[in-house]
N, C-alpha and C positions, 0 to 999 in steps of 0.2 A: 626243564622245558616240557610243556605239555604238547603232545602230538594230536593235532586236530584231524579226526578221521571222518570220512563220509562213507556210507555203505549203500550199495545198490544190489538188492536181492529180491526176487519176486515171490519167494516162498515165505509167507508171513511168520510161520513158526520158527524157521531157521533165522530169519532176519531179527526177530525179537530176541532169540537166544544169543545171537552174536552181539547185539547191542548190550544185553545184560552182562555178557562175559567181558566185553571191553570196558564197560563202566566200572568194573572191579579194579582196573589198573589205575594207579595213581598218576601215571604219566601219559594216559590216553583219554581223550574225550571224544564222544560221538557228536559231531556238529550237525549231522543231518542224514536222513535216509531216503531212499527212492525205491520204487517197485519196478520201474520200466526204464528202458534205455534212454529215451528222450528226456525223461525226468532226471536221470543220472547226469546227462550232459549239462542240463541247466543247473543242476546242483553244484557241479564242479565249477561252472562259471560264476555262480553267485557266491559260493562260500569259499572258493579257492582253498580247499582242505590241503593239509600236508600229504595225506595218503587217502586215495580212493580205493576201497575194496569193491571190486566189480565182478558180479556173477557173469560168466561168459554166455550163459543161456537165457538171457532176458527175453520176454515174450514179444516185444515189438521190434526192437533193433538188437542185432547181435552185440554181445559185449566187446567183440573185436572191433566192430565198426565204431562203437562209442569210444573205445580206447584210442583208436586212430584219430578221431576228431579232437579228443581232449589233449592228446600228445601234440597235435598241431597248434591248438589254440591256447592251451595252458600248460606249457612244458614243465613248469615248476611243480605241478601236481604229480606225485608218485602214484603209479597205478599197480595195484596188487590184484591179479585175476584169480578167481576161484572157479573151478570147473568140476562137473560130475562126468565130463566127457574124457575119454582116454584115446582120442584120435591124434596120432602123431602129427598129422598135417596141421591141425589146429595149434598144437604146441609150437611148431616151427613158425607159423604165421604170427603168433603172439610175440615170440622172441624177436622176429624181424621188425615188429612195430616198436620195439624198444620199451616194453613194459618193464617195471622194476621187479615184479615178482609174479610167480605163477604156481599155484598150489592146488591139490585136489580138495574137494569139499570135505572129505573125510579126515582131514589133517587134525592132529591133536590141538587142543586149545592153546597149550603152552607154545607149540610150534608156530601157530598163527600169530600170537602176540609177539614172539621174537622176530617173526618175519616183518611185521609192521615196524618194529623198531629198526630192523636192518635196512629196509627200503628207505625209511626216513633218514637214515644215516648215509644214504647214497649207495648202498650195496644192492646187488641183484640177487634175489632169493628165488630159486627155482627148485621144485621137487626133483631129486635125482631120478626117480622112477619115470617122471614125465620126459626128462631129457633123454634118458636111455631109450625110451620108446620112440622118440623123434629121430634119434640118430640111427636106430635099427631100421626104421622105415625108409630112410633116405629122402632125397628130394622128390617133390611131385614130378612125375615123369610126363604129365600131360601138358600140352600147350594150352594157352587161353582158348583157342578155337576148339580144341578137343574137349576141354572142360565144358564149354557152352553146349556142344552137341550132346555130350553125355548127360548134362543136367536136363536137357529137354527130353532125352530118351528116358531118363529116370522118372519123368512125369507121365510117361506112357505115350508121348508124342511120336507118331510113326515117321520114318525117314522122309516121305514126301512133304509132310508138314514142317519138319525141321528144315528141309531145303528151302521151303517157301519163306519161313520166318527169318532165316539167316541169309537169304538171297544167294543160295548156292544151287548147283545142279544136284539132282537126286543121286546120281552116280558118285559125285564128290562126297556127299554125306555118307554113303555106304562105304566108300574107301576110307574115310575118317574112322568110321566105326570098326572096320576091319583092323586098322592100324592101332586103335585104342585097345582092342581085344588082345592083339599081339603084344603091345607094350606092357600090359598088366598080367600077361600070361593067364588070361581068363579063358574059360570054356566057350563063352558066348557073351552077348551084350548084357544080359541079366547078371551074369557073374562079374563082368567088368564093373557094373554099377555097384554091386555089393562090395567089391574090393576097394573101389575108390571111396565109398562112404566109410568103410572101416578105417581107412587111413586118413580120413579128413581131407581128401583131395577134391571133393565135390562141395 
C-alpha cells in the first residue's frame, strides 16, 4: 500500500530535498506541497493525504493553528510536525492537539521515513528529546490573562496602554506583572518575557 504524503514547508531548498528523499521510497508518494499555512489547510482538504508533514514555523499561520484546524475538519489525516524550535511549551501544545508525530528538522532521513510509516500505521512518533524538554519544563504557569498582559508587554506596550486595551485598571495590570515576575522567578518584566519565550509559554 502506497502512503500518500503532503508536505508544508516554506524553505524551498528543504522542501525540494524532502520531496526528492521521499520519492525514493517505494511505499511513499508525495501528493502535493505547500509553502504557507493557509495553503497547507487547503491542500489537506483537497487531497486528503494519509500523512501531512507540517513545518511548525510557517510564515503566515502557525503550524499549530493549521494542525488544530485539520484535526477538527479532517481527523483521518495524520499530522507529522517538524520543528526547528526547541520550546517545551510548543511541544506540550502540539501533543495536546493530538498530532501523530513531532520531530526536529535535523532528524535523520531514515528516521523521518520510519516516522511517516509509523504514524500511517496509527502510532504516535515523538522525538524523545522533545518530550524530555517538555516534561522538564512543566506546565505553563501563566493564566490566559497573564499571558495576554505579558504578550503586550513583550511588544513594548506600557502598563497604562495595556490597561486601556484590556479594559483593566492600571494598578491591576501592575499587580499582574508583579505576579508574573514572581511565578517565573524572574528579576523583572524583561526577564519574565525572556523566560516565557524560552519555554514557549508566550
